[in-house]
C-alpha positions in Angstrom: 0.4 -0.2 -19.8 -1.1 1.0 -16.5 -4.8 1.5 -15.7 -5.6 5.1 -14.8 -8.5 6.6 -12.8 -9.9 10.0 -13.7 -10.6 12.8 -11.1 -11.7 16.4 -11.6 -8.9 18.7 -10.5 -5.1 19.1 -10.5 -2.3 17.3 -8.8 -0.9 19.5 -6.1 2.9 19.3 -6.5 5.7 20.6 -8.8 5.5 18.9 -12.2 8.3 16.5 -13.0 7.7 17.0 -16.7 5.4 19.1 -19.0 4.6 18.6 -22.7 1.8 19.1 -25.2 0.5 15.7 -26.2 -2.6 13.5 -26.6 -4.1 11.7 -23.6 -3.1 8.3 -25.0 0.5 9.4 -25.4 0.5 10.9 -21.9 -0.7 7.7 -20.4 2.0 5.8 -22.3 4.7 8.2 -21.1 3.5 7.9 -17.5 3.3 4.1 -17.7 6.9 3.9 -18.8 8.2 6.2 -16.1 8.1 4.6 -12.6 8.3 7.9 -10.8 5.2 9.2 -12.5 2.1 8.7 -10.4 -0.3 10.5 -12.6 -0.8 13.5 -14.9 -3.0 16.6 -15.2 -4.6 18.0 -18.3 -5.4 21.7 -18.7 -8.9 22.1 -20.2 -8.1 25.6 -21.3 -4.9 24.9 -23.3 -5.9 22.6 -26.1 -4.4 22.4 -29.6 -6.2 20.9 -32.6 -9.1 19.9 -30.2 -7.1 16.9 -29.0 -3.6 17.9 -27.9 -3.5 18.9 -24.2 -1.0 20.7 -22.1 0.1 17.9 -19.8 1.8 18.1 -16.4 3.3 14.9 -15.0 3.8 14.4 -11.3 5.4 12.0 -8.9 2.6 12.4 -6.3 -1.1 11.8 -6.6 -3.0 14.2 -4.3 -5.7 15.9 -6.3 -7.1 19.4 -5.6 -10.6 19.9 -6.9 -10.9 22.2 -9.9 -13.2 22.5 -12.9 -10.4 23.7 -15.1 -8.2 20.5 -14.9 -8.6 16.8 -15.2 -6.2 14.4 -13.6 -5.4 10.8 -14.5 -3.9 8.7 -11.7 -2.1 5.3 -11.9 -4.3 2.6 -10.4 -3.4 -0.8 -8.9 -5.9 -3.3 -10.2 -4.3 -6.3 -8.4 -3.2 -6.5 -4.8 0.0 -8.5 -4.0 1.2 -10.3 -1.0 4.4 -9.1 0.6 6.9 -10.8 2.9 8.6 -8.8 5.6 12.4 -9.1 5.9 15.0 -7.2 8.0 17.5 -5.4 5.8 17.4 -3.3 2.7 17.1 -4.0 -1.0 20.4 -3.3 -2.9 21.8 -3.7 -6.3 23.4 -6.9 -7.6 27.2 -6.4 -8.2 29.6 -9.0 -9.5 32.9 -7.6 -8.3 34.4 -5.0 -6.0 35.3 -1.6 -7.3 32.5 -1.6 -9.9 31.9 1.8 -11.4 28.9 3.4 -9.7 27.4 4.3 -13.1 27.2 0.6 -14.0 25.4 -0.3 -10.8 21.6 -0.6 -11.3 19.8 2.3 -9.6 16.7 1.9 -7.5 13.4 2.1 -9.3 12.1 5.0 -7.3 12.3 6.8 -4.0 9.8 9.0 -2.1 8.3 9.8 1.3 5.6 7.2 1.9 3.6 5.4 4.5 3.4 1.6 4.5 0.0 1.8 2.7 1.3 4.3 0.2 4.3 2.2 -0.6 2.2 -0.9 -1.1 -0.1 0.9 -3.4 2.8 2.2 -5.5 4.4 -1.2 -5.7 1.1 -2.9 -6.5 0.5 -0.5 -9.4 4.1 -0.7 -10.8 4.8 -4.0 -12.6 8.6 -3.5 -12.4 8.5 -3.0 -8.6 9.9 -6.0 -6.7 9.6 -4.6 -3.2 10.6 -1.6 -1.1 12.7 -0.7 1.9 12.3 1.7 4.9 14.6 2.8 7.6 13.6 0.8 10.7 10.9 2.7 12.4 11.0 3.7 16.1 8.8 1.5 18.4 5.3 3.0 18.6 5.5 4.6 15.1 2.0 4.3 13.4 1.8 2.7 9.9 0.3 5.9 8.5 3.4 8.0 9.3 5.8 8.6 6.3 9.4 7.8 5.9 11.7 7.7 2.9 10.9 4.5 0.9 13.2 3.1 -1.7 11.5 0.9 -4.4 13.5 -1.9 -6.0 13.3 -3.4 -9.5 14.3 -7.0 -10.2 17.9 -5.8 -10.8 18.1 -4.0 -7.4 16.2 -6.5 -5.2 19.0 -8.3 -3.5 18.3 -8.3 0.2 21.2 -7.0 2.3 20.8 -7.9 6.0 21.0 -4.8 8.0 19.5 -4.0 11.5 18.7 -0.4 10.5 16.3 -1.2 7.7 13.2 -3.3 6.9 12.0 -4.5 3.5 8.8 -5.8 2.0 9.3 -8.2 -0.9 6.6 -8.4 -3.5 5.3 -11.9 -3.9 2.4 -13.4 -5.8 -0.9 -11.7 -6.7 -3.6 -12.2 -4.0 -6.0 -14.7 -5.5 -6.9 -16.9 -2.5 -8.8 -20.1 -3.0 -12.5 -20.0 -2.0 -12.8 -19.8 1.7 -9.2 -19.1 2.5 -7.4 -15.9 3.3 -3.8 -14.5 2.9 -2.0 -12.6 5.6 0.9 -10.2 5.6 3.5 -10.5 8.4 4.4 -7.2 10.1 6.5 -6.4 13.2 4.2 -4.7 15.7 0.7 -4.9 17.1 -2.8 -4.2 15.8 -5.6 -2.4 17.5 -4.2 0.8 18.9 -6.2 1.8 22.0 -9.4 -0.1 21.0 -10.8 -3.4 22.4 -10.0 -6.7 20.7 -12.8 -8.7 19.2 -11.5 -12.0 20.7 -8.4 -13.4 22.4 -7.3 -16.9 23.4 -4.3 -19.2 23.3 -4.2 -21.1 20.0 -1.9 -22.2 17.2 -1.1 -20.0 14.2 -3.1 -22.3 11.9 -6.2 -22.1 14.2 -5.8 -18.3 14.5 -5.9 -18.0 10.7 -9.0 -20.2 10.4 -10.8 -18.2 13.1 -10.0 -14.8 11.5 -10.7 -16.0 8.0 -14.2 -17.1 8.8 -15.1 -13.5 10.0 -15.4 -10.6 7.5 -14.8 -8.1 10.3 -11.5 -9.6 11.4 -8.6 -7.5 10.1 -5.9 -9.7 11.6 -4.3 -11.0 14.8 -1.3 -10.2 17.0 1.0 -12.5 18.9 3.4 -11.4 21.6 6.7 -12.9 20.5 9.4 -11.5 22.8 9.3 -14.8 24.7 8.6 -17.0 21.8 10.8 -18.3 19.0 9.2 -16.5 16.0 10.5 -19.3 13.6 8.3 -21.7 15.6 5.0 -19.8 15.3 3.8 -22.1 12.6 4.4 -25.1 14.9 1.0 -26.5 15.7 2.2 -27.3 19.3 3.0 -23.6 19.8 -0.1 -21.9 21.3 0.7 -18.3 22.2 -1.8 -15.8 23.4 -3.4 -14.5 20.3 -5.5 -11.3 20.1 -7.9 -10.7 17.2 -8.8 -7.2 15.9 -11.4 -5.7 13.7 -9.4 -2.4 13.7 -6.5 -2.4 11.2 -4.6 0.4 13.1 -1.1 -1.0 13.2 1.8 0.2 15.3 5.4 -0.8 14.7 6.9 -2.3 17.9 9.4 -4.9 18.9 8.3 -8.0 20.8 5.1 -8.3 18.8 4.2 -10.0 15.5 0.9 -9.3 13.6 -0.7 -11.1 10.7 -2.7 -8.6 8.7 -5.3 -9.8 6.3 -4.6 -8.9 2.7 -7.3 -10.8 0.8 -8.3 -8.2 -1.7 -7.9 -9.7 -5.2 -9.2 -6.7 -7.2 -9.0 -3.2 -5.8 -11.9 -0.9 -6.3 -11.9 2.1 -8.5 -13.0 5.4 -6.9 -14.1 8.8 -8.2 -13.7 11.9 -6.1 -16.7 14.1 -5.6 -16.9 17.5 -3.8 -19.7 16.4 -1.4 -20.5 14.1 1.5 -22.6 10.9 1.5 -26.0 11.2 3.1 -27.1 8.2 5.0 -29.5 6.9 7.6 -28.5 5.0 10.7 -29.0 1.6 9.0 -26.6 2.3 6.1 -23.7 3.7 8.1 -20.9 1.1 8.4 -17.9 2.6 10.2 -16.4 5.9 11.4 -12.6 6.1 12.0 -9.6 8.3 11.6 -7.5 7.0 8.7 -5.7 8.0 5.5 -7.3 7.9 2.1 -5.4 4.7 1.2 -6.5 3.1 4.5 -10.1 4.0 3.8 -9.9 2.5 0.3 -8.4 -0.7 1.8 -11.2 -0.9 4.4 -13.9 -0.4 1.8 -12.3 -2.8 -0.8 -12.5 -5.6 1.8 -16.2 -5.2 2.4 -18.7 -5.9 -0.4 -21.3 -3.9 1.4 -19.1 -0.8 1.3 -20.0 1.4 -1.7 -18.2 4.7 -0.9 -16.8 6.8 1.9 -16.6 10.5 2.8 -13.8 12.5 4.4 -13.7 15.9 6.0 -11.0 18.1 4.3 
C-alpha cells in the first residue's frame, strides 16, 4: 500500500479511470495500478456521505480548486540507482516466443530524470527505468520517454542508443557517510565551482560528504579510464559544486549526492512565503521535484515558493 499526500485541487489530465468509491478503496486501486500516480475526489458528487466520484490519473500536476481534493502517491524512501548503458528488456527463454507471453514493462511516460526517480522510488515493483540516450548538453530537467521495468522486465540489454538506471538499495547511509549516484555529464551549469583540485575518488567523496552545501563533484573522463576512477593512485582534476544543475555530456562523469533517507511530505498552498533576509536560503530556476530534492537535503529548509 502506498502513502498518499493530499492537496486541494484537481489533477490536470485526462482520467485513466473513473468510478464511485470510498477513499480507502480508491487508494487501494491506485496502489495496485503502477500507472496511477494519484486520484481526485469531487466534493460535490457524494453518495451516502462517504462514496465519492473518483478520477484516477497517470500524472500528478495539481491545479488549485476548492471543489476537488487530490491524493498523490508519495515516495517515503529514496533509493540509490546505478547507471548502465543499454535498456531494460524482458526475460525470454527461447526464440519465437509469443509476444503475449513476454512480460510487459511496468509503465511508460514522458519524464525528466528527477520525475523518473520519484516514480520508481514510490513504486515497490519498479526495478529501474530506461531513457533514449540524450543529446550532449541536454539538461536533466528535460523530458523524454521513460520505460519503467519490473523484476520480470529488468534484464539489461547493452545498446548504445539507451541508458538505464537500476534501482538498488534504500538510502540509509551510516552516520557521517554519504551515497552518490553516478551520472554521465557535468554539474554546475554556468555557475562557479565551490572547490577544485586533483584528488582520488575516495578523497573527493570525503571532502564533499563533510559539507552540507556540496551537491556532488565532476571528473573529466575523456582521457581517463573510467573503470580506474576508484583507484587511489588515480588523481584526476575534480570539481565540486553546490549547484545540482546537471547536464548530460560525454567525456564527463559526475557523482551526485543522494543521501536523503526519508523524503519530506509537502502541502501545496496558494500563497508565497514571507521572509526576511536572514531566513532566505536559496533562489534558483528548477522544477518542483528539484526543489523538493533540494529542500529534503537541508534540515534548515522548511518550505519553498514558486511563481506560477
